[in-house]
Phi, psi and omega in degrees: 000139180297150182300320183289334176289320176298317179298315181295319179297319179297313181295322180298322177294324182286324187261350176060239184276357179295138184230081178296138181247339180234129176261140179231133175244126185258133182269189184303127178078002186249008186293346184295339179300324180292339183288345180257007176293133183271148179050054189280150166245122182258127181229107179299143179303324182297342179272345186268120181304131177088343180285136171287174177253137178280129183248008186266131177300133182100358177242113185292331175078049176209156175261133180241119177254129180176200185252129176222125189064231177252020185235150170274125187235157169241111189248121174274110181270079188116143184235180180246148182229148176297327182293347175281357184094007178277131182293146178305323181297324180296334179294346176294326192300307182299318183292313180295327176296315179298322177297316184292334178270005171121355183280117178259349182233139179236123173253119180255139171234155178205165168262134186218158173268142181272141174253010183235117183302333181281348181249081187272180179306137183097350179282161173242138179232124174282122182281123179261336179195170180220164172238125177269101181254016185277335185085003179231161179217131183292351180265001177296137182116190181297133180271140173264101185296340178286343180266311183189177186285159177301317183245104187275127174289129180244022181299318179245058182301319180250117190299122182299323181290317177298315181298319179297321179295317178296320179297319179295320178297318179300319178299317180295334180264002184058036175264127179281099183260107176289165177228144180181188182257133180255135177248132179266115171254143190296320185076187004275352176290145174291165184286157174275161175304324179294321178293322178297317178298321179296314182299321178296320178296326180287348178100014178277151180247339179210155182226142179201183188243027184206199168074310183298314180297324179293322177298316181299313180295318181296316179295324180298326181260016170087012178277148171275143186233137167228153184212142180229129175263136170263117185279122185251344183192165169274150182300160182306133179087353182270335183241343184087355181269149172286148182262146179208156177292330178298319176297319178302314181293315182297311182289327176297320179293325178295322181278347186299324182296314178296317181296317180298316179301317181294313183296316181296317179297322178295319180290339178280344184288000000 
């Protein structure tokens, strides 16, 4: 039996009749959104067969099933990264597991560096497209034709209707929601100023170390995807400041209130 089927069977036993329809993955400093989920079931990643363990500070490492807004959600409070030594193929397991327990929509959040001086720390950016600059792809290896095609179309990686709905909610809340292209760099080292200049030339608006592999896996298994970046810093060489994970966590927490307000209002729609 496939690892993601074992994971899904285990979760189904834990959650019983609960039927989450939207999956949410929370990035660095953004885990507080899961703390307001109603009637929650907490399941540590370490208890779920096949799930890797999150080793990054600021990621609690558990799945939270419950009610948020008007929707039943499955919220990953912490994510996995290739830079932790986790194989790209292993990143398939959490996403496919969420699909198998009923989630047809995936909302991704992340902490990201801005490549646009006008989009400073504390801003939110709706991801409209991405650039995979990591050199890896989670679909490399044998394809499971029962999940999705060998060659996945990524033309509409981020669902236009979902994005439009989130944008309308942001307008109603008077939240300034930027829009742009996210570039995935492998990490864990931050980018150099030369790399930031290159990414800006390529047309990217924000850079981070996650989100893209989850989007690829989700689209491969037929899930609709929307994604929001919480901007924690300007890219290397743009501000003169040194970059640190502590800054990422601090600024992510500052933006968490706005992000939480936006996500909850969207789920209430």
